[in-house]
C-alpha positions in Angstrom: -5.6 4.0 -9.5 -7.4 3.3 -12.7 -10.9 4.8 -12.6 -13.2 2.1 -11.3 -10.9 -0.7 -12.4 -9.0 -1.4 -9.1 -5.7 -1.5 -11.0 -2.5 0.6 -10.6 0.8 0.7 -12.3 3.8 -1.0 -10.7 5.7 2.3 -11.0 3.3 4.1 -8.7 1.8 1.4 -6.5 3.2 3.0 -3.2 2.0 6.4 -4.3 -1.5 4.9 -4.9 -1.4 3.1 -1.5 -0.4 6.4 0.3 -3.3 8.2 -1.4 -5.8 5.5 -0.6 -4.7 5.4 3.1 -5.2 9.2 3.3 -8.5 9.2 1.3 -10.0 6.4 3.4 -8.9 8.1 6.7 -6.9 5.0 7.7 -4.4 5.2 10.5 -0.8 4.2 9.7 -0.4 3.0 13.2 -3.5 0.8 13.0 -2.4 -0.7 9.6 1.1 -1.4 10.9 -0.4 -3.1 13.9 -2.7 -5.2 11.7 0.2 -6.3 9.6 2.4 -7.0 12.6 5.2 -4.5 12.1 6.1 -1.2 13.8 4.7 2.1 12.7 8.2 3.2 11.8 8.8 0.2 9.6 5.4 0.6 7.9 6.1 4.3 7.2 9.4 3.4 5.6 7.7 1.0 3.3 4.9 3.3 2.2 7.3 6.3 1.8 9.5 4.1 -0.4 12.6 4.1 1.8 12.8 0.3 1.5 13.9 -1.1 -1.9 12.1 -4.3 -1.4 8.6 -4.9 0.2 7.5 -8.2 1.5 4.9 -9.6 -0.9 2.6 -10.6 2.0 2.5 -6.9 3.1 1.9 -5.7 -0.4 -0.9 -8.2 -1.0 -2.5 -7.3 2.4 -2.5 -3.6 1.6 -3.9 -4.1 -1.9 -6.7 -6.2 -0.6 -7.5 -3.8 2.3 -7.5 -0.8 -0.1 -9.3 -2.4 -3.0 -6.4 -2.7 -5.4 -7.3 -5.7 -7.5 -4.3 -5.8 -9.9 -0.9 -4.2 -10.4 0.1 -3.7 -14.0 3.8 -4.5 -14.5 5.2 -2.0 -17.0 
């Protein structure tokens, strides 16, 4: 994520999300439960096994992790 800007590139948004989850000590299971999907489905999303991610899930994660903008390259 951009230093103190809250932005990240569209090409690495899931990488940034994975790092922020780890850095903040968040539980994948708890995040999945908050979103309303299974842990397995959530893991597939953040590990980029799904080609498409529901925008509601992406927006929720960005808000939760402090990502304010995604720069489309």
